[in-house]
VOZAMI-113917 format. One record per atom (N, C-alpha, C): residue in one letter; x, z, y. Coordinates in steps of 0.05 Angstrom, whole numbers, plus 5000, padded with zeros to 4 digits. Atoms other than C-alpha are relative to their C-alpha. Example, Ala and Ser with C-alpha at 12.3 -4.5 7.8 and 13.67 -1.06 7.14 Angstrom:
<recs>
A501850004976A524651564910A501850005024S498449994976S527351434979S498550145022
</recs>
This chain:
<recs>
M498650125022M024579078656M502749895008M497350104993M031978928656M500449714990P499750285006P034378208652P501449964973T498650075025T036677868588T502249805008S497850174994S042977458584S499249715000V500550294999V043276718600V500849874974S499450135025S043376248541S502849885001A497250105002A050175998516A500349725012R499950274989R048375298540R500650005030F499749994970F048075498614F502050205010L498249794990L052776088616L502749895011P497550104988P059275678626P499649895028L500550114973L056175318686L499550235020A500549774982A053675978716A502650155006V497449854996V060476318706V501949835017A498350174983A064075718736A499150025029A501049984972A059575748798A500850275012L499449744990L060676498805L503050035004A497149994996A068276408796A500849865026V499450144975V068375898852V499250175024I501049834978I064276358897I502050235004G498149774997G068876958883G502749915010F497450104991F075176538892F500049935029V500150094972V072976228958V499650245019S500649774982S070376888987S502650175004V497549864997V077277198975V502149825014L498150194990L081176568993L500049985031V500250044971V078576529065V501750195016S498449804985S082377159085S502949915002S497250085000S089276899065S500349735014V499850254986V087776199092V499850055030T500449954972T085376469159T502550145012S497749864989S091476919166S502349815009M497950194992M095976299170M499449875027A500850154975A092176059232A499950175025L500449824977L092276669278L501649915025T498450094977T097976429322T498949755012T501250254990T094975739327T497450055015L502649944987L088176029344L500450135027A499549874974A091076469399A500849805021E499150214981E094375859431E497749825007A502250194995A088275409423A497850125017L502249874985L083375919452L500950155024G498949874976G087976199505G499750305001T500349715001T087876919483T502550134988S497749865009S092777459463S499850064970M500049935028M094877679393M498250254995S501649765003S091478359404S497049935000S502850095001S084977979415S499449834976I500650205021I085577429363I499850134973V500349875026V086377929306V497250084994W502949945005W078978079316W498649784985V501050215018V077777419281V500050104971T499849885027T079977789218T498550275000T501149735000T077678489239T496949994998V503050015000V070378299252V499049904973F500850095026F069977929186F500150234980L499649775018L072678539148L497950215005L501949794993L068179019185L497249934992T502750075008T061678639175T499749964970A500150025029A063478479103A499850274987G500249735011G064579209089G497350135004L502749884994L057979419122L497949854984A502050145016A054278879082A500050094971L499849925029L056779159015L497750184991P502249825010P051879749010P497349885002F502650134998F046079339035F499649804978A500250205021A047578788985A499550144973G500449865024G047979298929G497150094997W502949915000W041079578948W498249754995A501750245002A038178868954A500149894971V499850105027V040878658886V498350174981D501649825017D037679258853D497049965005R502850034993R031179128890R498849734993F501150285003F030478368885F501449844978G498650155020G035478158832G502449855012G497550124991G042377828836G499849725010R500150284994R040477098839R499049945029P500950054973P036177088903P501950115022V498349884981V040877558939V502649845003L497650164999L046977138921L499549745015L500650254987L043676498944L499750045031V500149944972V041976819011V502850055012G497249954992G049177069016G501649745004L498750264998L051676359004L499249865025A500950134976A047376089060A501150125025V498949864977V049676619109V503049955003F497150054999F056976529090F500649725010A499550284992A056575769097A499349965030A500850034972A052975829164A502250125018G497849884985G058476299189G502549835001A497750185001A063875819166A499649765018L500550224982L060575239201L500150085029G499949914973G059675639264G502950065009S497249954993S066975859262S501649745005G498650254998G069475149252G499149835024S500950164977S065274879310S500050165026A499949844976A066575449360A501849885021V498450114978V069175249428V501150225018T498949774985T070475949457T500750224981F499249765016F073576589431F497550164992E502449845005E066876949437E498349874978Q501650145020Q063276419396Q501350034972L498649985025L068576459342L499650294988I500449725009I067977229338I497250034989A502849985009A060377179332A499749864973A500350155025A060876649277A501450144977R498649865021R066077049239R498550254991A501649775008A061577659241A497849914980V502150115018V056077239208V501349944973Q498750065025Q060976979156Q500850254985G499349755014G063277689141G497550124987L502449905013L056077899128L499549864974G500350155025G055477339078G502050064979G497949935019G062177509047G499650264986G500649745012G060178229036G497849984979V502150045019V053778009002V501049864975L498950145023L057577528957L501650184982E498349825016E062578058935E498350184982S501749825015S057178538914S498249864980A501950145017A052178038886A501349864977C498650135022C057377658845C500550194977L499549815021L059378278806L497450084986A502549925012A052178478795A498849784983L501150225014L049977788773L501549944974I498450035025I055677718723I499150204979S500849805019S053578368691S497149954990Q502750055008Q046278138689Q499749764981I500450245015I047177448659I501749994974T498150025022T052677598608T499250194978D500449835023D051577868538D502250214999R498049785000R054978548529R502449944983R497750065018R059278258473R502049825013R498150194987R062377748521R500850095028I499549924973I062678148585I503050045006G497249964995G069978338577G501549735005A498650264996A072277608569A499249875026V500950134976V067977368626V501250145025M498949864978M070277918673M503049955003G497250065000G077477778653G500649735013L499850274989L076577038670L499550015030M500649974972M073377218737M502450125015S497849874986S079077688755S502449825003M497750185000M084377168737M499649795022V500550214980V081076638781V500250125028I500149884974I079877108840I502850095009N497449904993N086877398838N502049775006L498350224992L089776698846L499949955031A500550064971A086976678918A502350095018P497849924982P092477098952P502549844996A497550165005A097876668919A499849725011V500350284991V095075978936V498949985028G501250024974G091476149000G501849935023P498250074978P097476139047P500949704999V499250285002V099575449021V497749825009I502450164992I092475179029I499750025030G500349964971G092175479099G502049845016A497950164985A098775169121A499549704998A500550285003A096874499092A497649915017L502350074983L090074499127L500849995029L499250004972L093274689193L501649755007S498350244995S098474129188S498449745000A501450265003A093573599166A497549975018A502650044986A087073749203A499450205022G500449814978G087974309254G498550254993W501049735006W085275009260W497150014991R502849995008R077874839252R499749974969S500250055029S079274619180S500350254984V499649765016V081375319159V497450164997F502649885004F074075529168F498149814985L501950195011L070474889149L500549934970F499350085027F074174789083F498350154980A501549835019A069975349051A497249904995V502850075002V063275009062V499449834976P500750175023P063474449009P500050154973P500149865026P065574888950P497950214998I502149805001I060675438969I497349874996L502650145004L054874948974L499949884972L500050105027L056974618908L499550234980A500449785018A057275298875A497150095001G502849934998G050275448902G498249814984V501650195016V047574808871V500450054970L499549955028L050974958804L498550264991L501349745006L048175668806L497049964997A502850065001A041175418821A499249854975L500550165024L041574908764L500250174975S499549855025S044475388712S498150234997L501849775001L039775958729L497149935008G502650094990G033675538747G497750114985Q502149895017Q029475798689Q500350294994W499449725007W032476488688W498850185021R501249814982R028877068719R500950284994T499449725004T030477798729T498050175015S501749814986S025978368746S501750215014P498549794988P028378888795P500350244982G499549785018G031579458757G501450235014T498649774989T035380098766T502650044984D497549995014D041979938733D502050165016S498349834985S046480498755S502849905003S497350114997S052680088745S500249805023A499950184978A050779618801A500550155026P499649864975P053379808870P497450045015G502349944984G047980148909G497550044984A502449985016A043180228851A498450255006A501449754994A041580948871A498349975025Q501450034975Q038880678937Q497549824998A502050205004A033480238906A497450065015H502649944989H027580618935H500049975030R500050024971R029780619008R502949975010F497350054990F035780359047F500450155027D499449844977D039080799100D501049835023L499250174978L039080329160L501250165023V499049834978V040280889210V502950084994G497249945008G046481109171G501949775002L498350244998L049080399168L500749945029A499650054972A048180329243A502150205012L498149804990L051880989257L502849944990L497450065012L057480799210L501349765013G499050244989G058180099237G500950035029L499449964971L057980289311L502450195003G497849814998G062680879299G502749874994F497550135007F067980459265F500749785020T499550214980T067179879315T501250125025A498949874976A068280349374A502850104995S497349905006S074280669340S502049784998L498250235001L077379999324L500549875027F499750104973F076079759395F502050175015A498249824987A079780379420A502949944991I497350055010I085780229375I501049735011G499250264989G085779499398G500750015029R499549984971R085879719471R502450175007L497849834995L091880169464L502249865017S497950154985S096479619491S499049875025A501250144977A091779389546A500550145027G499649854974G093679919598G497550095013T502649904989T086480159606T499350264986P500349755016P086780889584P497150115000W502749884999W079681079606W498249864981S501850145019S076180529567S500950054972T499149945027T080580669507T499150284991L500949725006L079081419510L497050014996T502949995002T071681299520T499149884973A500750125026A071180829460A500850184977G499149835022G075281299417G498350254996V501749775001V071081909434V497249934989L502750095009L064581519424L500149954970G499750065029G066981269356G500150254984A499749755015A068981959333A497350154999L502649865000L062282259355L498049874982L501950145018L058281729319L500650054971L499249955028L062281839255L499350294992V500849725006V061182589260V497050024995V502950005003V053782479269V499249884973Y500650125026Y053782019208Y500550204978V499349815022V057282539164V497950224999R502049785000R052483099185R497349904990R502550105009R046482659175R500049934970S499950105028S048782379108S499850234980L500349775018L048783089079L497150084997R502849935001R041283119091R498249784988V501750225010V038782429068V500549974970P499750015029P037682278994P501949794990A498250225009A041681628990A501649895023P498450094978P046981569044P501749764993I498350245004I051280939053I502550094985I497749875014I057481349034I499350304999D500849725004D055882029005D502550185002P497649834997P060982539031P500550194977R499749825023R059582968970R501849884978L498250135020L063282448927L502950095004F497249944993F069682648963F500850294995T499349735008T069283368940T501650014974D498450035024D072383128875D502849915009R497350064991R079883148888R501149744989R499050255012R081282578841R498749755013F501350234987F076082118872F501049975029S499150034972S078182278944S502849905001G497350115001G085382148924G500149704994A500150295006A083681478893A498949845023A501150144977A079481288953A502049985023A498050004979A085081479001A502249794993I498050205008I090081058961I499049715004M501150274996M085380458961M499749935029G500150054971G084280539036G502749935011M497350064991M091780549047M500949724989G499550275010G092179939002G498849785016G501250194982G087279579046G501549955025V498350024977V091579729106V502549834994L497650155008L097779459070L499549714996L500550275007L094678839043L499449825024F500850174977F091478579107F502050025023S497749994981S097278819150S502149794992T498150205010T101778389106T499049725005L501250264995L096977799110L500249925029T499950064971T097177849186T502849985010L497349994989L104478019198L501949794989V498050185012V108277569150V499949725012P499950264987P105876899180P501350015028L498849974974L107977169248L503150014998L497149985005L114877349221L501149734992A499050265009A115576679186A500349805022A499950194979A113976279248A501850085023R498649914976R117076699303R502950094995S497449885004S123077029271S501749864979W498550125022W124976629209W500149695004D499950294993D124075929241D498949824977L501350165020L119575679185L497649865012S502350164989S114275149197S498849844977G501450165020G109274729159G499550164974L500549875026L108574879085L502050224994T498149795005T114975289084T499350265013E501049764987E111675779131E498350174982A501849865018A106875959075A501550134976V498649915024V112276099022V500350314999P499749715002P113676839040P497450144993L502549875006L106377039039L499049924972A500750085027A105176628976A501650164979A498449845019A110877008943A498850284997F501449745001F107377668960F497649984982G502450045016G100877408930G500649954971T499250055028T104377158867T500950254986G499249745012G107577838856G497650174993M502549865006M100678158861M498649894975L501350135022L097777658812L501250084974V498649945025V103077798760V499550294991S500049725008S102678558762S497250124997M502649865000M095278708772M498850024972S501349995027S092778518702S501750174981V498349855018V098778828667V499750305006A500249724993A098379488706A497350124994G502749905005G090879548699G499750064970A500249955029A091279478623A501850234991L498149785007L097279948619L498850275007S501149744991S093480488657S497950104980D501849905021D088380508600D501550164979R498449875021R093980748554R501450255010V498349784991V098181208597V498950145024G501149874976G093581398655G501149875025S499350134975S094081208728S502250145016R498349854982R098381758758R502949905000R497250085001R105281548734R500449725010I499850284992I104080808745I499849985031V500550034971V101280878816V502150155016T497949854985T106381408838T502549845001T497550165001T112180978815T499849755016A500350264987A109380328841A499850045030A500249954972A107580618909A502750075012A497349944991A114580908916A501849745002C498650265000C117480218898C499149835023S501050154977S112979898950S501250105026A498849884976A115580389002A502949915003G497250084999G122780228984G500449705007S499750294994S121879468985S499249945029L500850044972L118279509052L502250105020A497849904984A123879929081A502449805000L497950215002L128979419056L499249755016L501050244985L124678859085L500350045030A499749944972A124679199153A502949985009A497150004993A132279279152A501149714999C499050285002C133578559128C498949835022A501250164979A128778259178A501350055027Q498849934974Q132178629234Q503049935001L497050014999L139578569214L501149734991L498950255011L140577919175L499649775020P500350234981P141877289217P498149794989S501950195012S137976849168S498650134976P501149825020P133477319130P497849884983A502450105013A128076839104A500150024970L499950005030L130476779031L499950294989V499949725009V132077519022V497350135004C502549884994C125677729056C497749894982T502050115018T121577259013T500250134972L499649865026L124577568950L498950295002L500949724997L123078268977L496950015002L502950014999L115878058992L498849964972C501050025028C115077838920C500250264986L499749745012L117778508898L497850205010T502149834989T112878858945T497349934988G502550075013G107178458916G499850104971L500049905028L109278638845L499450304999S500449715001S109479378861S497250075011F502649934989F103179378904F497749934980G502050075020G099179028849G499750234980A500049785019A101079608804A499050265013V501349784987V098280088856V497049965000S502950054995S091479768869S498449994974A501650045024A089179568799A499550274984P500449755014P090380238763P498350215016T501549814984T087580638822T497049934999F502950085001F081080238823F498850064972A501049945027A080480298747A499550294996S500249715004S081381048752S497350115010I502649914989I074781108791I498050024977Y501950015022Y070980928728Y500650224979R499349775017R074681478690R499450275013I500449764985I073381988744I497050075002L502849954994L065981908759L498249974975P502050045021P060081988711P498749725003A501150274999A056681328694A497849975021A502250014982A050681498736A500949985029M499050014973M055081558798M502049785005A497950204998A059680968785A499349795022G500850204980G055580488828G500450105028R499649894973R055580938889R502950045006G497249974995G062881098880G501549745005T498750264996T064880368874T499449895028T500850094973T060980188937T501650155021A498649844980A064180758975A502949925002V497150085000V071280558954V500449725012L499850274989L070179818969L499750015031L500349984972L067680009038L502450135014V497649884990V073680459049V502349805002V497950215001V078279879030V499649815024Q500650194978Q074779409080Q500650135027L499549874975L075179919136L503050055004G497149974998G082480069120G501349745008A499050264993A083879329123A499649935029A500650054972A080479259190A501750175018L498249834985L084479849216L502849895001G497350115000G090979539194G500449755017V499950254984V089578859226V499950065029T500349934972T087279169291T502550145010G497549864992G093379629293G502349815004I497850204997I098079039284I499749865027G500450134975G094878679342G500750175024S499449824978S095579289386S503150045002L497149965000L102879399366L501549755011V498850254990V104678669379V499949995031G500350004971G101878749449G501650225013A498749774987A105279429461A503049984999V497149985003V112379349435V501349724996G498950275000G113178589432G501749934975S498350105021S118978329390S500750224979R499449785019R120279019359R497750084982S502449925015S113179049331S500349954970H499850065028H115078719265H501450224985T498649795013T120179239247T498450265000T501649764998T115679799271T497850004979V502250025019V109879559228V501050044972L498949985027L114179489166L500950284993V499249725004V117080189174V497550174997L502549855003L109980469184L498749954973L501250065026L107580109122L501650134977A498349865020A113480389082A499250294999G500949734999G111481079105G497350044988L502749985011L104280949086L500149994970M499850015029M106180749015M501450254988L498949745009L110581369009L497950225000T502349814999T104481769029T498249954976A501750075024A100481398975A501250104975A498749895024A105681588923A499650304998G500549715000G104982318943G497150074992V502849965007V097382278940V499549954970A500450065029A097681958871A501250224983A498849795016A102382488845A498350265000L501649754998L097783048869L497249974991A502950025004A090882758858A499149844976L501050175021L090482228805L500350134973S500049885026S089082398733S502349894983R497950085018R094582378681R498849884974E501150075026E089682228625E499449704999A500850275005A088681538595A497049994996S502950035004S081781258584S499150144974A501149865024A077281598533A500449854975R499750165024R077781018486R502750034988H497349985010H085281058480H500750294992A499649725008A085081818478A498950054972D501249985026D080381768419D501749874979D498350145019D084981258386D502450184991R497649845006R090881738391R499250244981T500749775016T086982318361T499349934971T500850085027T084781918300T502349884984R497850115014R091681668282R501450214983
</recs>
């Protein structure tokens, strides 16, 4: 039996709790990015190592997504979300109390597992508790709140660092997460859901059995590959080569095995659709850009632009504000005109603004103001890449495959983000002061590639609803 919606009396409280959870789970990434330099100094490690504070969070969060989708379908959204809250809070507490680099990495891995569960379970629970007539308004509110995180996160991170030190950038998340858990338990205390097979929930097709072997192969393969990338600047070619070969072999084994199992973590057959594989590739490149920017810009602000305190957060906040403005507008516009033109144009604009940013950061004697404006422009254009591309997935896949497709794309985004962060750490170690320009040029090339993929692969058609509207006029 599928769940019924929560009564109007308790729905606002439940939605508020879920909005807080979604907001905080996204906020931690932009807050933590402001602290990487401080963390490296406090723990006595290099930048190529300290980026694993972000990488391990992204990697474990990505790997938790398919498991959370399966668990939600098997046990219901409420218990899975409450477990995710506990794991996330435990990881935040462990990160804030760590005394060594190794302890911090282990705690961030735990927090990432909780974060992945929260991302999947929040979306599923919203769809379970909300009446179909109000789902659009509720999802719109959730999106607005969550999209605020990249804009305000850098300011919050800089303020926490200045006022309370690096431990506070992890511990700040515990009180709101626990409060949200209490609100959720109170608002849904009398509400029950039976396990169902809602195909719109991520991982619903996996309800009968979860592919733990596939998850292990995928996780170990990507971890080994990322380790190899991170070691490129360490001067240890044999360990780098060994890790890279091992990672590649594990991923090949995963792909071959996934073609034989009934419900793989990521089904390679999804990528036989040119439109889906194109959208997934663009989203993966978007993950690289977003988290590379979150990692690189605070380094530029502190090391090259001589910014400090709250002013150090302004350039990254400008990028997040640009994203916030454009995402909702571009997503709605893609319903009318399709994704191809919007994404192609926006990705090309992102490439241009990043190229200008690289030139200005290198050539201008005092580039902070100009570069901040260019970062805002980059955020505006990038928001118009990600939102329409993600929306296009629901126009590409049949409803029965939407859950599996969404999980696959979200995992690709997380892995792309981890790749970008690890690559930046390696480049900083390899080329030193020239790394900032190198990264920006590479990101510009990546967005130019995304524009080409969009032009070749994405659909020109608007959503069926608007297509029907045009035919009846």
